[in-house]
FIKOLZA-1660 file (N, C-alpha, C; in steps of 0.1 Angstrom, whole numbers, plus 5000, padded with zeros to 4 digits):
% residues 184
   i   px   py   pz ch aa at
   1 5008 4988 5000  A  M  N
   1 5000 5000 5000  A  M CA
   1 5009 5013 5000  A  M  C
   2 5020 5012 5008  A  K  N
   2 5029 5024 5009  A  K CA
   2 5034 5027 4995  A  K  C
   3 5038 5017 4987  A  H  N
   3 5044 5019 4974  A  H CA
   3 5033 5024 4964  A  H  C
   4 5021 5020 4966  A  F  N
   4 5010 5025 4957  A  F CA
   4 5008 5040 4960  A  F  C
   5 5007 5044 4973  A  K  N
   5 5006 5058 4976  A  K CA
   5 5017 5066 4970  A  K  C
   6 5029 5061 4971  A  G  N
   6 5041 5068 4966  A  G CA
   6 5040 5069 4951  A  G  C
   7 5035 5059 4944  A  L  N
   7 5034 5059 4930  A  L CA
   7 5023 5070 4926  A  L  C
   8 5012 5070 4933  A  I  N
   8 5002 5081 4930  A  I CA
   8 5008 5095 4932  A  I  C
   9 5015 5096 4943  A  F  N
   9 5022 5109 4946  A  F CA
   9 5031 5113 4935  A  F  C
  10 5039 5104 4931  A  C  N
  10 5049 5107 4920  A  C CA
  10 5042 5110 4907  A  C  C
  11 5032 5103 4904  A  T  N
  11 5024 5106 4891  A  T CA
  11 5018 5120 4892  A  T  C
  12 5012 5123 4903  A  Y  N
  12 5006 5136 4905  A  Y CA
  12 5016 5147 4904  A  Y  C
  13 5027 5145 4910  A  F  N
  13 5038 5155 4910  A  F CA
  13 5043 5157 4896  A  F  C
  14 5045 5146 4889  A  L  N
  14 5050 5147 4875  A  L CA
  14 5040 5154 4866  A  L  C
  15 5027 5151 4868  A  N  N
  15 5017 5158 4860  A  N CA
  15 5017 5173 4862  A  N  C
  16 5018 5177 4875  A  I  N
  16 5019 5192 4878  A  I CA
  16 5031 5198 4871  A  I  C
  17 5043 5191 4872  A  L  N
  17 5055 5195 4865  A  L CA
  17 5053 5197 4850  A  L  C
  18 5047 5187 4844  A  A  N
  18 5044 5187 4830  A  A CA
  18 5035 5199 4826  A  A  C
  19 5026 5202 4834  A  A  N
  19 5017 5213 4831  A  A CA
  19 5024 5226 4832  A  A  C
  20 5035 5227 4841  A  M  N
  20 5042 5239 4842  A  M CA
  20 5054 5240 4832  A  M  C
  21 5056 5230 4824  A  N  N
  21 5067 5229 4815  A  N CA
  21 5066 5241 4805  A  N  C
  22 5075 5250 4806  A  G  N
  22 5075 5262 4798  A  G CA
  22 5088 5269 4801  A  G  C
  23 5090 5280 4795  A  S  N
  23 5102 5287 4798  A  S CA
  23 5099 5301 4804  A  S  C
  24 5108 5306 4812  A  V  N
  24 5106 5319 4817  A  V CA
  24 5119 5326 4815  A  V  C
  25 5119 5339 4815  A  E  N
  25 5131 5347 4813  A  E CA
  25 5133 5355 4826  A  E  C
  26 5146 5357 4829  A  A  N
  26 5149 5365 4841  A  A CA
  26 5145 5379 4840  A  A  C
  27 5143 5386 4851  A  S  N
  27 5139 5400 4851  A  S CA
  27 5151 5408 4845  A  S  C
  28 5147 5420 4841  A  K  N
  28 5157 5429 4835  A  K CA
  28 5158 5442 4844  A  K  C
  29 5169 5448 4844  A  H  N
  29 5172 5460 4852  A  H CA
  29 5175 5471 4841  A  H  C
  30 5167 5482 4841  A  F  N
  30 5169 5492 4831  A  F CA
  30 5174 5505 4838  A  F  C
  31 5185 5511 4833  A  K  N
  31 5189 5524 4838  A  K CA
  31 5182 5534 4829  A  K  C
  32 5173 5542 4836  A  V  N
  32 5165 5552 4829  A  V CA
  32 5174 5562 4822  A  V  C
  33 5171 5564 4809  A  G  N
  33 5179 5574 4801  A  G CA
  33 5193 5569 4797  A  G  C
  34 5195 5556 4800  A  D  N
  34 5208 5550 4796  A  D CA
  34 5220 5559 4801  A  D  C
  35 5229 5563 4792  A  H  N
  35 5241 5571 4796  A  H CA
  35 5238 5585 4802  A  H  C
  36 5227 5591 4799  A  I  N
  36 5224 5605 4804  A  I CA
  36 5218 5604 4818  A  I  C
  37 5212 5593 4821  A  G  N
  37 5206 5592 4835  A  G CA
  37 5193 5600 4835  A  G  C
  38 5189 5604 4847  A  W  N
  38 5177 5612 4850  A  W CA
  38 5181 5626 4852  A  W  C
  39 5179 5635 4842  A  Q  N
  39 5182 5649 4843  A  Q CA
  39 5173 5657 4833  A  Q  C
  40 5173 5669 4835  A  Q  N
  40 5165 5678 4826  A  Q CA
  40 5171 5677 4812  A  Q  C
  41 5163 5673 4802  A  P  N
  41 5168 5672 4788  A  P CA
  41 5172 5685 4782  A  P  C
  42 5180 5685 4772  A  S  N
  42 5184 5697 4765  A  S CA
  42 5171 5702 4758  A  S  C
  43 5172 5715 4755  A  T  N
  43 5160 5721 4748  A  T CA
  43 5157 5714 4735  A  T  C
  44 5167 5709 4728  A  N  N
  44 5165 5702 4715  A  N CA
  44 5161 5688 4716  A  N  C
  45 5160 5682 4729  A  D  N
  45 5158 5668 4730  A  D CA
  45 5148 5665 4742  A  D  C
  46 5137 5673 4741  A  T  N
  46 5127 5672 4752  A  T CA
  46 5119 5658 4752  A  T  C
  47 5120 5651 4741  A  A  N
  47 5113 5638 4740  A  A CA
  47 5122 5626 4743  A  A  C
  48 5134 5629 4749  A  V  N
  48 5144 5618 4752  A  V CA
  48 5138 5607 4760  A  V  C
  49 5131 5609 4770  A  Y  N
  49 5126 5599 4779  A  Y CA
  49 5114 5591 4773  A  Y  C
  50 5106 5597 4765  A  S  N
  50 5095 5590 4758  A  S CA
  50 5102 5581 4747  A  S  C
  51 5112 5586 4740  A  Q  N
  51 5119 5578 4730  A  Q CA
  51 5126 5566 4737  A  Q  C
  52 5132 5569 4748  A  W  N
  52 5139 5558 4755  A  W CA
  52 5129 5547 4759  A  W  C
  53 5118 5551 4764  A  A  N
  53 5108 5541 4769  A  A CA
  53 5102 5533 4757  A  A  C
  54 5100 5540 4746  A  T  N
  54 5094 5532 4735  A  T CA
  54 5103 5522 4729  A  T  C
  55 5116 5524 4732  A  S  N
  55 5126 5514 4726  A  S CA
  55 5128 5502 4735  A  S  C
  56 5120 5501 4746  A  K  N
  56 5122 5490 4756  A  K CA
  56 5109 5483 4757  A  K  C
  57 5110 5471 4763  A  R  N
  57 5098 5463 4766  A  R CA
  57 5099 5460 4781  A  R  C
  58 5090 5465 4789  A  F  N
  58 5090 5463 4804  A  F CA
  58 5080 5452 4807  A  F  C
  59 5084 5444 4817  A  H  N
  59 5076 5433 4822  A  H CA
  59 5075 5433 4837  A  H  C
  60 5065 5427 4843  A  V  N
  60 5064 5426 4857  A  V CA
  60 5076 5419 4862  A  V  C
  61 5082 5424 4872  A  G  N
  61 5095 5418 4877  A  G CA
  61 5107 5426 4874  A  G  C
  62 5106 5434 4863  A  D  N
  62 5118 5442 4859  A  D CA
  62 5119 5454 4870  A  D  C
  63 5130 5461 4868  A  S  N
  63 5132 5473 4877  A  S CA
  63 5138 5484 4869  A  S  C
  64 5135 5496 4874  A  L  N
  64 5141 5509 4868  A  L CA
  64 5150 5515 4878  A  L  C
  65 5162 5519 4873  A  S  N
  65 5171 5526 4881  A  S CA
  65 5172 5541 4876  A  S  C
  66 5169 5550 4885  A  F  N
  66 5170 5564 4882  A  F CA
  66 5183 5569 4889  A  F  C
  67 5192 5575 4881  A  E  N
  67 5205 5580 4887  A  E CA
  67 5205 5595 4884  A  E  C
  68 5207 5603 4894  A  Y  N
  68 5205 5618 4893  A  Y CA
  68 5213 5625 4904  A  Y  C
  69 5214 5638 4902  A  Q  N
  69 5220 5647 4912  A  Q CA
  69 5212 5659 4914  A  Q  C
  70 5210 5664 4926  A  N  N
  70 5202 5676 4928  A  N CA
  70 5188 5676 4921  A  N  C
  71 5181 5665 4922  A  D  N
  71 5169 5663 4916  A  D CA
  71 5161 5653 4924  A  D  C
  72 5150 5648 4919  A  S  N
  72 5142 5638 4926  A  S CA
  72 5133 5631 4915  A  S  C
  73 5127 5620 4920  A  V  N
  73 5118 5612 4912  A  V CA
  73 5105 5611 4919  A  V  C
  74 5094 5614 4912  A  L  N
  74 5081 5613 4918  A  L CA
  74 5073 5603 4910  A  L  C
  75 5067 5593 4917  A  V  N
  75 5058 5584 4910  A  V CA
  75 5044 5591 4912  A  V  C
  76 5037 5593 4901  A  V  N
  76 5025 5601 4901  A  V CA
  76 5013 5595 4894  A  V  C
  77 5001 5600 4895  A  E  N
  77 4990 5596 4888  A  E CA
  77 4990 5602 4874  A  E  C
  78 4982 5597 4865  A  K  N
  78 4981 5601 4851  A  K CA
  78 4979 5616 4850  A  K  C
  79 4969 5622 4857  A  W  N
  79 4966 5636 4856  A  W CA
  79 4979 5644 4860  A  W  C
  80 4985 5640 4871  A  D  N
  80 4997 5648 4876  A  D CA
  80 5008 5647 4866  A  D  C
  81 5010 5635 4859  A  Y  N
  81 5020 5634 4849  A  Y CA
  81 5018 5644 4838  A  Y  C
  82 5006 5644 4832  A  Y  N
  82 5003 5653 4821  A  Y CA
  82 5003 5668 4824  A  Y  C
  83 5000 5671 4837  A  H  N
  83 5000 5685 4841  A  H CA
  83 5013 5689 4849  A  H  C
  84 5022 5680 4850  A  C  N
  84 5035 5682 4858  A  C CA
  84 5032 5687 4872  A  C  C
  85 5022 5681 4878  A  N  N
  85 5018 5685 4892  A  N CA
  85 5026 5677 4902  A  N  C
  86 5034 5683 4910  A  T  N
  86 5043 5677 4920  A  T CA
  86 5037 5677 4934  A  T  C
  87 5025 5682 4935  A  N  N
  87 5019 5684 4949  A  N CA
  87 5015 5671 4956  A  N  C
  88 5010 5661 4948  A  K  N
  88 5005 5649 4955  A  K CA
  88 5011 5636 4949  A  K  C
  89 5024 5634 4950  A  P  N
  89 5030 5622 4945  A  P CA
  89 5026 5610 4952  A  P  C
  90 5025 5599 4945  A  I  N
  90 5023 5586 4952  A  I CA
  90 5035 5582 4960  A  I  C
  91 5047 5584 4954  A  S  N
  91 5060 5582 4961  A  S CA
  91 5070 5593 4957  A  S  C
  92 5079 5596 4966  A  F  N
  92 5089 5607 4964  A  F CA
  92 5102 5601 4967  A  F  C
  93 5112 5603 4959  A  F  N
  93 5126 5599 4961  A  F CA
  93 5136 5610 4958  A  F  C
  94 5146 5611 4966  A  N  N
  94 5156 5621 4963  A  N CA
  94 5170 5616 4968  A  N  C
  95 5172 5603 4967  A  D  N
  95 5185 5597 4972  A  D CA
  95 5196 5597 4962  A  D  C
  96 5193 5601 4949  A  G  N
  96 5203 5601 4939  A  G CA
  96 5204 5588 4931  A  G  C
  97 5200 5577 4936  A  K  N
  97 5200 5564 4929  A  K CA
  97 5187 5557 4934  A  K  C
  98 5176 5558 4927  A  T  N
  98 5164 5552 4931  A  T CA
  98 5161 5540 4922  A  T  C
  99 5157 5529 4928  A  V  N
  99 5153 5517 4921  A  V CA
  99 5139 5515 4923  A  V  C
 100 5131 5514 4912  A  I  N
 100 5117 5511 4913  A  I CA
 100 5114 5497 4907  A  I  C
 101 5108 5489 4915  A  N  N
 101 5105 5475 4911  A  N CA
 101 5091 5476 4904  A  N  C
 102 5090 5471 4892  A  L  N
 102 5078 5471 4885  A  L CA
 102 5070 5458 4889  A  L  C
 103 5061 5460 4898  A  D  N
 103 5054 5449 4905  A  D CA
 103 5040 5446 4900  A  D  C
 104 5036 5453 4889  A  R  N
 104 5023 5450 4883  A  R CA
 104 5023 5454 4869  A  R  C
 105 5013 5449 4861  A  H  N
 105 5012 5454 4847  A  H CA
 105 5004 5467 4847  A  H  C
 106 5006 5474 4836  A  G  N
 106 4998 5487 4834  A  G CA
 106 5008 5498 4832  A  G  C
 107 5002 5510 4834  A  L  N
 107 5010 5522 4831  A  L CA
 107 5016 5528 4844  A  L  C
 108 5029 5533 4843  A  F  N
 108 5036 5539 4854  A  F CA
 108 5040 5553 4850  A  F  C
 109 5038 5563 4858  A  Y  N
 109 5041 5577 4855  A  Y CA
 109 5051 5582 4865  A  Y  C
 110 5062 5588 4859  A  F  N
 110 5073 5594 4867  A  F CA
 110 5075 5608 4862  A  F  C
 111 5078 5617 4872  A  I  N
 111 5082 5631 4868  A  I CA
 111 5093 5635 4878  A  I  C
 112 5100 5646 4873  A  S  N
 112 5110 5652 4882  A  S CA
 112 5103 5661 4892  A  S  C
 113 5109 5662 4904  A  G  N
 113 5103 5671 4914  A  G CA
 113 5110 5685 4913  A  G  C
 114 5121 5686 4905  A  A  N
 114 5128 5699 4905  A  A CA
 114 5119 5709 4897  A  A  C
 115 5119 5722 4901  A  P  N
 115 5111 5732 4895  A  P CA
 115 5113 5732 4879  A  P  C
 116 5102 5732 4872  A  D  N
 116 5102 5733 4857  A  D CA
 116 5108 5722 4849  A  D  C
 117 5115 5712 4856  A  H  N
 117 5121 5701 4849  A  H CA
 117 5111 5692 4841  A  H  C
 118 5099 5690 4848  A  C  N
 118 5089 5682 4841  A  C CA
 118 5084 5689 4829  A  C  C
 119 5081 5702 4830  A  N  N
 119 5076 5710 4819  A  N CA
 119 5086 5710 4807  A  N  C
 120 5098 5708 4810  A  R  N
 120 5109 5708 4800  A  R CA
 120 5112 5694 4795  A  R  C
 121 5104 5684 4798  A  G  N
 121 5105 5671 4793  A  G CA
 121 5111 5660 4802  A  G  C
 122 5114 5663 4815  A  Q  N
 122 5119 5653 4824  A  Q CA
 122 5108 5646 4830  A  Q  C
 123 5102 5637 4822  A  K  N
 123 5091 5629 4827  A  K CA
 123 5091 5616 4819  A  K  C
 124 5086 5605 4825  A  L  N
 124 5086 5592 4819  A  L CA
 124 5073 5585 4821  A  L  C
 125 5068 5579 4810  A  L  N
 125 5056 5571 4810  A  L CA
 125 5060 5557 4805  A  L  C
 126 5057 5547 4812  A  I  N
 126 5061 5533 4807  A  I CA
 126 5048 5524 4808  A  I  C
 127 5047 5515 4799  A  R  N
 127 5037 5505 4800  A  R CA
 127 5044 5491 4803  A  R  C
 128 5039 5485 4814  A  V  N
 128 5045 5473 4819  A  V CA
 128 5035 5461 4815  A  V  C
 129 5041 5452 4808  A  M  N
 129 5033 5440 4803  A  M CA
 129 5034 5429 4814  A  M  C
 130 5028 5418 4812  A  G  N
 130 5028 5407 4821  A  G CA
 130 5042 5402 4824  A  G  C
 131 5043 5390 4829  A  F  N
 131 5056 5384 4832  A  F CA
 131 5063 5380 4819  A  F  C
 132 5077 5379 4820  A  H  N
 132 5085 5376 4809  A  H CA
 132 5081 5362 4804  A  H  C
 133 5082 5360 4791  A  Q  N
 133 5080 5347 4785  A  Q CA
 133 5093 5343 4778  A  Q  C
 134 5093 5331 4773  A  R  N
 134 5105 5326 4766  A  R CA
 134 5108 5335 4754  A  R  C
 135 5120 5339 4752  A  A  N
 135 5124 5347 4741  A  A CA
 135 5124 5338 4728  A  A  C
 136 5119 5344 4717  A  E  N
 136 5119 5336 4705  A  E CA
 136 5134 5336 4699  A  E  C
 137 5136 5326 4691  A  S  N
 137 5149 5325 4685  A  S CA
 137 5152 5337 4676  A  S  C
 138 5165 5341 4676  A  P  N
 138 5168 5352 4667  A  P CA
 138 5167 5348 4652  A  P  C
 139 5165 5358 4643  A  P  N
 139 5164 5354 4629  A  P CA
 139 5176 5347 4624  A  P  C
 140 5175 5338 4615  A  S  N
 140 5187 5331 4610  A  S CA
 140 5193 5340 4599  A  S  C
 141 5206 5336 4596  A  I  N
 141 5213 5344 4586  A  I CA
 141 5207 5341 4573  A  I  C
 142 5201 5329 4571  A  A  N
 142 5195 5326 4558  A  A CA
 142 5184 5335 4554  A  A  C
 143 5177 5342 4564  A  N  N
 143 5166 5351 4562  A  N CA
 143 5170 5365 4568  A  N  C
 144 5180 5372 4562  A  P  N
 144 5183 5385 4568  A  P CA
 144 5172 5395 4566  A  P  C
 145 5172 5406 4575  A  P  N
 145 5162 5416 4573  A  P CA
 145 5163 5422 4559  A  P  C
 146 5152 5428 4554  A  E  N
 146 5151 5434 4541  A  E CA
 146 5162 5445 4539  A  E  C
 147 5165 5452 4549  A  D  N
 147 5174 5463 4548  A  D CA
 147 5189 5458 4548  A  D  C
 148 5191 5445 4551  A  G  N
 148 5204 5440 4552  A  G CA
 148 5211 5442 4565  A  G  C
 149 5205 5449 4574  A  I  N
 149 5211 5453 4587  A  I CA
 149 5205 5445 4598  A  I  C
 150 5214 5437 4605  A  T  N
 150 5209 5429 4616  A  T CA
 150 5211 5437 4629  A  T  C
 151 5200 5440 4636  A  P  N
 151 5202 5448 4648  A  P CA
 151 5209 5440 4659  A  P  C
 152 5218 5447 4667  A  G  N
 152 5225 5441 4678  A  G CA
 152 5217 5444 4691  A  G  C
 153 5222 5438 4702  A  P  N
 153 5215 5440 4714  A  P CA
 153 5216 5455 4719  A  P  C
 154 5206 5459 4726  A  H  N
 154 5207 5473 4731  A  H CA
 154 5215 5473 4744  A  H  C
 155 5224 5483 4746  A  P  N
 155 5233 5483 4758  A  P CA
 155 5226 5482 4771  A  P  C
 156 5214 5487 4772  A  S  N
 156 5207 5487 4786  A  S CA
 156 5197 5476 4787  A  S  C
 157 5197 5467 4778  A  S  N
 157 5186 5457 4778  A  S CA
 157 5187 5447 4790  A  S  C
 158 5198 5447 4797  A  G  N
 158 5199 5439 4809  A  G CA
 158 5203 5425 4805  A  G  C
 159 5206 5417 4815  A  L  N
 159 5210 5403 4813  A  L CA
 159 5198 5394 4811  A  L  C
 160 5197 5386 4801  A  I  N
 160 5186 5377 4799  A  I CA
 160 5191 5363 4801  A  I  C
 161 5184 5356 4810  A  V  N
 161 5187 5342 4813  A  V CA
 161 5175 5334 4811  A  V  C
 162 5175 5324 4801  A  S  N
 162 5163 5315 4799  A  S CA
 162 5165 5302 4807  A  S  C
 163 5155 5298 4814  A  V  N
 163 5155 5286 4822  A  V CA
 163 5142 5278 4819  A  V  C
 164 5144 5265 4816  A  T  N
 164 5133 5257 4814  A  T CA
 164 5129 5251 4828  A  T  C
 165 5116 5253 4831  A  L  N
 165 5112 5249 4845  A  L CA
 165 5114 5234 4847  A  L  C
 166 5112 5226 4837  A  S  N
 166 5114 5211 4840  A  S CA
 166 5128 5208 4843  A  S  C
 167 5138 5215 4836  A  S  N
 167 5152 5212 4839  A  S CA
 167 5156 5217 4853  A  S  C
 168 5150 5227 4858  A  V  N
 168 5153 5231 4872  A  V CA
 168 5149 5221 4882  A  V  C
 169 5138 5214 4879  A  F  N
 169 5132 5204 4888  A  F CA
 169 5137 5190 4886  A  F  C
 170 5146 5187 4877  A  V  N
 170 5151 5174 4874  A  V CA
 170 5157 5168 4887  A  V  C
 171 5165 5175 4894  A  A  N
 171 5171 5170 4906  A  A CA
 171 5160 5167 4917  A  A  C
 172 5151 5176 4918  A  L  N
 172 5140 5174 4927  A  L CA
 172 5132 5162 4924  A  L  C
 173 5129 5160 4911  A  I  N
 173 5121 5148 4907  A  I CA
 173 5129 5135 4911  A  I  C
 174 5141 5135 4908  A  V  N
 174 5149 5123 4911  A  V CA
 174 5149 5120 4926  A  V  C
 175 5151 5131 4934  A  T  N
 175 5151 5129 4948  A  T CA
 175 5138 5124 4953  A  T  C
 176 5127 5130 4949  A  V  N
 176 5114 5126 4953  A  V CA
 176 5110 5112 4949  A  V  C
 177 5113 5108 4937  A  V  N
 177 5111 5095 4932  A  V CA
 177 5119 5085 4940  A  V  C
 178 5131 5088 4943  A  T  N
 178 5140 5079 4950  A  T CA
 178 5135 5077 4965  A  T  C
 179 5131 5088 4971  A  L  N
 179 5127 5088 4985  A  L CA
 179 5113 5081 4987  A  L  C
 180 5104 5085 4978  A  V  N
 180 5090 5081 4980  A  V CA
 180 5087 5067 4974  A  V  C
 181 5092 5065 4962  A  C  N
 181 5088 5053 4955  A  C CA
 181 5097 5041 4958  A  C  C
 182 5110 5044 4961  A  C  N
 182 5119 5033 4962  A  C CA
 182 5124 5031 4977  A  C  C
 183 5118 5038 4986  A  A  N
 183 5122 5036 5000  A  A CA
 183 5117 5022 5005  A  A  C
 184 5125 5016 5013  A  P  N
 184 5122 5002 5018  A  P CA
 184 5110 5003 5028  A  P  C
% end
């Protein structure tokens, strides 16, 4: 009877594992603004943060790093973002290196708390998608892009590590099967 219960347990455990068989991708860490960091943009480049954000794909679990001097980062509501209202932030940071964990999907709104910086373009709107999924294979050389230029990785794209869930649990399966099914 003991071996029968162990066999049922092992079968149940393997079925759960098979249902979870998929791939996940590690979280990414993004430095806001890449090399310029979080600062008031130049007069000719007021869209720098919106351009930066549209070149990225944010997912739940990722994080943003704001690096700045003599400034601040405010997490705000939509209305406050569009009107550069610093009076009622959701969160306020002025430590010079702020890390925001993206813990939900949806829109996130950030503005500078320094006078007139938001009005001059120092604001960031990002859309966070669900959890990371397995990355698709890169295009093969046999099918190059039409323009002949193969894009390289973006310098702030972060480290990507793909892990197959079933491979992570192989040692656990062997241990459980050995202990439960084969124990005297």
